[in-house]
C-alpha positions as a printed Julia matrix, in Angstrom:
202×3 Matrix{Float64}:
 -34.66  163.25  134.96
 -33.57  159.9   136.35
 -32.33  157.42  133.76
 -30.27  154.34  133.03
 -29.79  151.91  130.16
 -28.21  148.55  129.42
 -25.33  149.03  128.81
 -23.96  152.5   127.95
 -25.96  155.72  127.83
 -25.87  159.24  126.41
 -28.5   161.88  127.23
 -29.36  164.92  125.09
 -31.53  168.0   125.69
 -32.51  169.69  122.41
 -29.69  167.85  120.66
 -26.97  168.95  123.08
 -25.08  166.17  124.88
 -25.65  166.41  128.65
 -24.29  163.1   129.89
 -22.16  160.23  128.62
 -21.49  157.02  130.56
 -17.89  156.39  131.48
 -16.53  153.7   129.19
 -18.49  154.76  126.09
 -18.64  153.13  123.59
 -17.26  149.77  124.65
 -16.38  149.22  128.33
 -19.01  147.6   130.54
 -18.74  148.39  134.25
 -22.38  147.62  135.06
 -23.43  151.18  134.2
 -27.04  149.96  133.98
 -26.99  149.44  137.76
 -26.45  153.17  138.38
 -29.14  155.82  138.01
 -28.11  159.13  136.46
 -29.88  162.29  137.64
 -30.1   165.42  135.49
 -32.23  168.59  135.53
 -34.19  169.21  132.32
 -34.08  172.98  131.76
 -37.12  175.06  130.91
 -37.57  175.34  127.16
 -36.43  171.81  126.39
 -38.59  170.38  123.62
 -36.71  167.16  122.8
 -35.3   164.7   125.34
 -33.05  162.11  123.69
 -31.46  158.99  125.17
 -28.95  156.96  123.18
 -27.89  153.49  124.34
 -25.25  150.98  123.28
 -25.85  147.35  124.23
 -22.77  145.17  124.65
 -24.57  141.84  124.79
 -27.39  140.32  126.77
 -30.62  142.17  127.56
 -31.03  145.68  126.19
 -33.19  148.56  127.34
 -33.61  152.23  128.25
 -35.41  153.25  131.45
 -36.19  156.81  132.59
 -38.7   158.96  134.44
 -39.23  162.4   135.96
 -40.95  163.31  139.24
 -43.8   165.01  137.32
 -44.97  161.81  135.65
 -42.93  161.49  132.46
 -41.66  157.95  131.94
 -40.36  155.75  129.18
 -43.31  154.08  127.45
 -44.99  153.69  124.07
 -45.22  157.45  123.6
 -41.48  157.57  122.92
 -40.02  157.21  119.43
 -36.95  155.03  118.77
 -34.57  154.25  115.92
 -31.78  151.69  115.45
 -30.03  153.66  112.68
 -26.61  154.68  114.09
 -25.93  156.88  111.05
 -28.65  159.42  111.82
 -27.28  162.94  112.28
 -28.97  165.42  114.6
 -31.72  163.0   115.58
 -32.27  164.7   118.96
 -32.38  168.24  117.53
 -35.76  170.04  117.69
 -35.56  170.76  113.94
 -34.8   167.15  112.94
 -37.12  165.97  110.16
 -37.55  162.2   109.94
 -37.96  162.11  106.19
 -37.05  158.4   105.94
 -39.37  157.25  108.73
 -36.5   155.91  110.84
 -38.24  156.59  114.15
 -41.02  154.25  115.23
 -43.0   153.61  118.4
 -40.76  152.3   121.17
 -41.13  148.65  122.04
 -41.53  147.55  125.65
 -38.7   145.06  126.2
 -40.16  141.85  127.61
 -43.19  143.78  128.83
 -41.03  144.86  131.77
 -41.4   147.94  133.96
 -38.93  149.13  136.59
 -38.39  146.39  139.16
 -38.98  143.56  136.69
 -36.65  141.52  134.52
 -32.97  140.91  135.18
 -32.32  144.51  136.29
 -34.39  144.59  139.47
 -35.57  147.91  140.86
 -33.54  150.87  139.61
 -33.51  153.54  142.34
 -34.95  156.96  141.63
 -36.94  155.79  138.62
 -40.72  155.4   138.79
 -41.96  151.82  138.99
 -44.37  152.43  136.1
 -41.56  153.38  133.68
 -41.07  150.79  130.94
 -37.85  149.34  129.62
 -37.9   150.46  125.97
 -35.85  149.88  122.83
 -35.94  150.2   119.07
 -36.43  147.09  116.94
 -35.1   144.02  118.72
 -31.97  142.42  117.32
 -30.01  145.68  117.22
 -27.22  146.66  119.6
 -27.88  150.42  119.48
 -30.96  152.53  120.01
 -31.84  156.21  120.02
 -35.09  157.03  121.78
 -36.65  160.44  122.24
 -39.61  162.21  123.73
 -40.9   165.41  122.16
 -42.65  168.0   124.3
 -45.19  170.16  122.5
 -46.6   169.71  119.01
 -44.38  168.92  116.01
 -44.71  171.33  113.08
 -43.58  170.55  109.53
 -43.81  173.39  107.03
 -42.61  174.86  103.75
 -43.66  177.63  101.37
 -42.96  178.9    97.86
 -40.48  180.55   97.97
 -39.07  181.93  101.26
 -40.5   181.33  104.73
 -40.44  182.7   108.25
 -42.14  180.97  111.2
 -43.25  182.67  114.43
 -44.54  181.33  117.77
 -46.43  183.98  119.75
 -44.82  186.64  117.59
 -41.24  185.46  118.17
 -39.25  184.48  115.09
 -38.29  180.78  115.25
 -37.08  180.11  111.72
 -36.05  182.06  108.63
 -35.17  180.5   105.27
 -31.62  181.04  104.12
 -31.66  183.65  101.36
 -34.47  185.78  102.81
 -35.77  188.03  101.35
 -34.62  187.56   97.77
 -32.5   184.51   96.93
 -34.31  181.45   95.58
 -32.5   178.13   96.14
 -35.64  175.97   95.89
 -36.36  176.37   99.6
 -39.92  175.16   98.9
 -38.48  171.71   98.21
 -37.22  171.37  101.79
 -39.42  170.69  104.82
 -38.65  172.53  108.04
 -39.32  170.74  111.33
 -40.01  172.65  114.56
 -41.65  171.86  117.88
 -44.46  174.17  119.01
 -44.06  174.51  122.8
 -47.0   174.27  125.15
 -48.5   177.69  125.85
 -48.22  178.83  122.23
 -51.43  180.56  121.23
 -50.46  182.02  117.85
 -48.59  180.22  115.08
 -47.54  182.53  112.26
 -46.02  181.71  108.87
 -44.78  184.48  106.58
 -43.92  183.75  102.92
 -42.23  185.72  100.18
 -42.99  184.63   96.61
 -40.34  185.38   93.99
 -42.42  184.54   90.93
 -44.39  181.59   89.66
 -46.73  179.6    91.91
 -47.2   180.84   95.46
């Protein structure tokens, strides 16, 4: 992954912080002019980039050698109070994340930033809603899954347990009222959901 933002950047893989610009959250040393290189490990299902703008133009720009680049397929939010937004099991119940906007219609090499080395020229400068000084943008690999059951649930991908409701197999805390979010990785051929009913509707 090669990435930058205007002004200060954090990068997450599956919700785990991998990089933080020196000076975060408030010292501008032209970090946007430097490209950060990271290796996305196998098994990563959510790539998250957080950016703090300190005035002037804002934007996030990133790409990978295999064709991934910032564009309208990314989802962005301007809500700084979101917790765990880059986690694979994050459920956007409030609809905070929306399609990324292309800032000024610019791709790499255009706008005030010029050409950022290491980043594909087709990558777009993206952001959440304009008028906000902070943005969290993410790209999900695979297919999102949202599920629940009455009462207790287990979820499997290709026979491997991915999720188990707290209280399994016999404690009912209204688990059915909560939606579980997971990302089904590419290559999954069997999705399995197991449910234990403790009485009443199933």
